[in-house]
C-alpha positions in Angstrom: 41.9 67.3 101.3 42.6 67.6 105.0 44.8 65.4 106.6 43.9 63.4 109.5 46.5 63.9 112.3 46.0 60.1 113.7 46.8 58.9 110.4 49.9 60.9 110.0 51.0 59.9 113.3 50.6 56.3 112.4 52.3 56.8 109.1 55.2 58.4 110.7 55.5 55.7 113.3 55.5 53.1 110.4 58.4 55.0 108.5 60.1 55.3 112.0 60.1 51.7 112.5 61.3 51.3 108.6 64.3 53.6 109.3 65.4 51.4 112.1 65.2 48.3 110.5 67.4 50.2 107.7 69.9 51.3 110.5 70.1 47.5 111.5 70.6 46.3 108.4 73.5 48.7 107.7 74.7 47.5 111.0 74.8 44.4 110.1 76.6 44.8 106.8 79.6 46.3 108.6 80.1 43.2 110.5 83.1 41.0 109.7 82.1 38.9 107.8 78.7 40.6 107.0 75.5 39.1 108.2 73.7 39.1 105.0 71.1 37.2 106.2 70.1 39.4 108.6 70.6 42.3 105.9 68.1 40.7 103.9 65.7 40.4 106.6 65.9 43.6 107.9 65.6 45.1 104.4 62.4 43.2 103.7 61.0 44.5 107.1 61.9 48.0 106.4 60.3 47.9 103.0 57.1 46.2 104.3 57.0 48.7 107.0 57.1 51.6 104.3 54.1 50.1 102.4 52.1 49.8 105.7 52.7 53.5 106.1 51.6 54.5 102.7 48.7 52.4 103.0 47.9 53.7 106.2 48.5 57.6 104.7 46.1 56.6 102.0 43.2 55.6 104.3 43.6 51.7 104.0 44.6 49.3 106.2 42.5 51.0 108.9 41.2 47.5 109.8 44.5 46.0 110.4 44.4 44.0 107.0 45.8 46.5 104.7 43.5 46.1 101.4 43.4 42.3 101.8 40.0 41.3 101.2 40.0 37.8 102.8 36.4 37.1 101.3 37.6 36.9 97.5 37.6 33.5 96.2 41.3 33.5 95.1 42.0 33.7 98.8 39.8 31.0 100.0 41.0 29.1 97.0 44.8 29.1 97.7 44.0 28.2 101.4 42.2 25.1 100.0 44.8 23.9 97.6 47.6 24.1 100.7 45.4 23.1 103.7 47.3 20.5 105.5 50.7 20.2 103.9 53.5 22.7 104.1 53.6 25.5 101.2 56.4 24.4 98.8 58.0 27.7 98.7 58.2 28.0 102.8 59.4 24.7 103.7 61.0 22.9 100.9 58.3 20.7 99.3 58.9 20.3 95.9 55.4 19.1 95.0 53.7 22.1 92.8 50.7 24.0 94.5 
């Protein structure tokens, strides 16, 4: 299977961005005291960017959704359940979804 040069360039771009996030995490880890929340953030960002690169390389994510089909019933349902109130996992709301 021939490789698309533009797709490979975009994949490299995502992996380079992930590498920079890992460098930032390593730097924050060396602080005294270590900036653990920042380390967590940069590691999460790096993982996300590696996954985006993987999806782009495989031909997914060309439309920016990275394989998320926003027309699926479970997506619509999850929006309806939480509409109008904060998501409990991100805003400390103890109520179930």
